[in-house]
C-alpha positions in Angstrom: -0.3 0.0 -0.3 2.4 2.7 1.2 4.6 1.4 -2.3 1.5 2.1 -4.3 0.7 5.7 -2.1 4.3 6.9 -3.3 3.9 5.9 -7.0 0.5 7.7 -7.3 1.8 10.2 -5.6 4.5 10.7 -8.0 2.7 9.9 -11.1 0.1 12.8 -9.7 2.7 15.2 -9.4 4.4 14.4 -13.0 0.9 15.1 -14.9 2.8 18.5 -15.1 4.9 17.5 -17.7 2.2 16.8 -19.5 -0.8 18.9 -19.6 -0.9 22.1 -21.5 1.4 24.0 -21.3 3.3 20.7 -21.3 6.9 20.0 -21.9 6.4 17.0 -23.5 2.5 17.2 -24.3 -0.1 14.6 -24.0 -4.2 14.8 -25.1 -6.2 16.3 -22.5 -8.4 12.8 -22.2 -5.1 10.9 -21.5 -3.8 12.9 -18.6 -7.5 13.7 -17.3 -8.2 9.9 -17.3 -4.9 9.7 -15.5 -5.4 12.0 -13.1 -9.3 10.6 -11.9 -7.0 7.5 -11.7 -4.9 8.9 -9.6 -7.8 10.8 -7.2 -9.4 7.1 -7.0 -6.2 5.4 -5.5 -6.6 8.5 -3.2 -10.1 8.3 -2.1 -9.4 4.3 -1.8 -6.5 4.9 0.2 -8.9 7.2 2.4 -11.3 4.8 2.9 -9.0 1.9 3.6 -7.5 4.5 6.6 -11.2 5.6 7.3 -11.8 1.5 7.8 -9.2 1.0 9.8 -9.6 3.9 12.8 -11.9 5.2 15.1 -14.8 7.9 13.0 -14.0 10.4 15.7 -10.4 10.1 15.0 -10.2 10.2 11.3 -12.4 13.5 11.0 -10.5 15.4 14.0 -7.7 14.9 11.6 -6.7 17.7 9.6 -5.0 15.5 7.1 -7.8 13.4 6.2 -9.9 16.8 5.1 -7.1 18.3 3.4 -7.2 15.2 1.4 -10.8 14.9 1.0 -10.6 19.0 -0.3 -7.8 17.8 -2.3 -9.5 15.1 -4.0 -13.0 17.5 -4.5 -11.2 20.4 -5.8 -9.1 18.6 -8.3 -12.1 16.9 -9.5 -14.6 20.2 -9.8 -11.8 22.1 -11.6 -11.4 18.8 -14.0 -14.5 18.9 -15.3 -15.1 22.4 -15.5 -11.5 23.0 -17.6 -13.1 19.5 -20.1 -16.6 21.7 -20.6 -14.8 24.5 -21.3 -12.5 23.2 -23.5 -15.6 21.8 -25.4 -16.9 25.4 -26.1 -13.1 26.3 -26.8 -13.2 29.1 -23.8 -9.4 29.4 -22.8 -8.8 28.5 -18.9 -5.9 27.3 -16.1 -6.2 24.5 -14.6 -6.2 26.5 -10.9 -6.3 22.9 -9.2 -2.6 22.4 -9.7 -1.1 24.0 -6.9 -3.1 21.7 -4.3 -1.6 18.5 -5.8 1.4 18.5 -3.3 -1.2 18.0 -0.7 -1.6 14.5 -1.3 2.4 13.9 -0.7 2.5 16.0 2.5 -0.7 14.5 4.2 -1.1 11.0 3.7 0.1 8.9 6.7 3.2 7.2 4.7 4.5 10.5 4.4 5.9 11.8 7.9 8.8 12.7 7.2 8.1 15.3 4.4 5.2 16.3 7.4 8.3 16.9 9.7 10.4 18.7 7.0 7.1 21.1 6.0 6.4 21.8 9.6 10.0 22.7 10.5 10.1 25.1 7.4 6.4 26.6 8.7 8.3 27.0 11.9 11.7 28.5 11.0 9.9 31.2 8.5 8.5 33.6 11.4 11.9 33.6 12.8 13.8 34.4 9.2 11.4 37.6 8.5 14.2 40.2 10.3 16.8 39.5 8.4 14.6 39.1 4.8 13.5 42.7 5.7 16.8 43.5 6.5 17.4 42.7 3.0 14.9 44.0 1.5 15.2 47.3 3.0 19.3 47.2 1.7 18.3 46.5 -1.9 15.6 49.4 -2.1 18.1 51.6 -0.5 20.7 50.8 -3.0 17.8 50.9 -5.8 16.6 55.1 -5.1 21.2 55.3 -4.7 21.0 53.6 -8.2 18.2 55.9 -9.6 19.8 58.8 -8.0 23.3 57.9 -9.3 21.9 56.9 -13.4 18.6 58.0 -13.4 19.3 62.4 -14.9 22.4 60.9 -17.2 20.3 59.6 -19.7 22.7 56.6 -20.1 20.9 53.7 -22.4 21.9 49.5 -22.4 23.3 47.8 -25.2 19.8 46.9 -26.8 19.1 51.0 -26.5 16.3 51.1 -23.5 16.9 53.8 -21.0 19.4 52.3 -18.0 18.2 53.1 -14.2 15.5 55.3 -15.0 12.7 53.1 -13.5 12.8 52.8 -9.7 10.9 49.0 -10.0 13.0 47.8 -12.7 16.2 49.1 -11.0 15.0 47.0 -8.3 14.5 44.2 -9.8 18.2 44.7 -11.9 19.6 45.0 -8.5 18.0 41.9 -7.3 18.7 39.7 -10.3 22.7 40.9 -9.3 22.5 39.8 -6.0 22.3 36.1 -7.7 25.7 37.4 -10.2 22.8 36.4 -12.9 23.7 39.6 -14.8 27.1 40.3 -13.7 28.5 42.2 -14.9 26.5 43.5 -18.1 24.2 45.6 -15.1 26.8 47.5 -14.9 28.2 48.2 -18.3 26.5 51.6 -19.2 27.5 52.7 -15.9 31.0 51.6 -16.6 31.1 53.1 -19.8 30.2 55.9 -18.5 32.8 56.4 -15.8 35.0 53.2 -14.0 34.4 55.1 -11.2 30.6 54.1 -10.4 31.8 50.1 -10.5 32.4 51.2 -6.8 28.7 51.3 -6.5 28.2 47.6 -7.8 31.4 46.0 -6.0 29.8 48.2 -2.7 26.5 46.3 -3.6 27.6 42.9 -4.0 30.0 43.0 -1.3 26.7 44.3 1.1 23.8 41.8 -0.4 25.3 39.0 -1.6 28.6 38.2 0.3 27.0 39.5 3.8 22.9 39.6 3.7 23.1 36.1 1.4 25.6 34.1 4.5 23.7 35.8 6.9 20.2 34.6 5.9 21.9 31.4 5.0 23.1 30.9 8.4 19.8 32.1 10.1 18.0 29.9 8.3 20.4 26.6 8.6 20.3 27.3 12.3 16.6 27.4 13.0 15.4 24.9 10.6 17.9 22.6 12.4 16.9 23.8 16.0 12.9 22.8 15.1 13.8 19.7 13.6 15.6 18.9 17.2 12.7 19.9 19.2 9.8 18.1 17.2 8.5 15.5 18.6 9.8 11.8 16.5 12.8 14.7 14.1 15.5 12.8 12.5 17.8 14.8 15.2 16.4 13.4 18.0 
């Protein structure tokens, strides 16, 4: 039962590769039949679990409620999507986002639930570091707007360079990952090589200091919650 449950959970999650828009598209009828098969297996697994569990215990368990709601939403969304396709109305399968619920809430997924619960408990404690990072990003973006916004610089594609605040925030956010380095600073560097100091300072503060601090806080808090959790892997 455990192997079968994991197999159909994996199959259900893998349908995203074959549903429109898809990496390897399959006909809608094929993917819908596979999804219905998976949902029937999940419903059968839940029914079997209800047979061997006390009635009041089964209905007080939020995991079982989540699975039933996810099955109902998936079936409803599948039917509505199929009806709209018959009338050539373009729509989106909104229920795809509930598919990980099956992976988390089945009784066999205890370790995954522990990891998920640790992540959930860690999020409030890393919020302060994230807010500090965002404050730094917004301040550097404001500095960039003041430095470069009135100099009529252009990118290699001939587009305005650092004249829109929100675009500056996005470009500098990408620079934190170094994905657009050094392209993002080349228009300013071509105007004056001294402007490179701004980008060097930004990378030092945000990439090397804040990202390292962020990683350390995430790791330490996640490990702490994993240790104190009953039955945790680190006990």
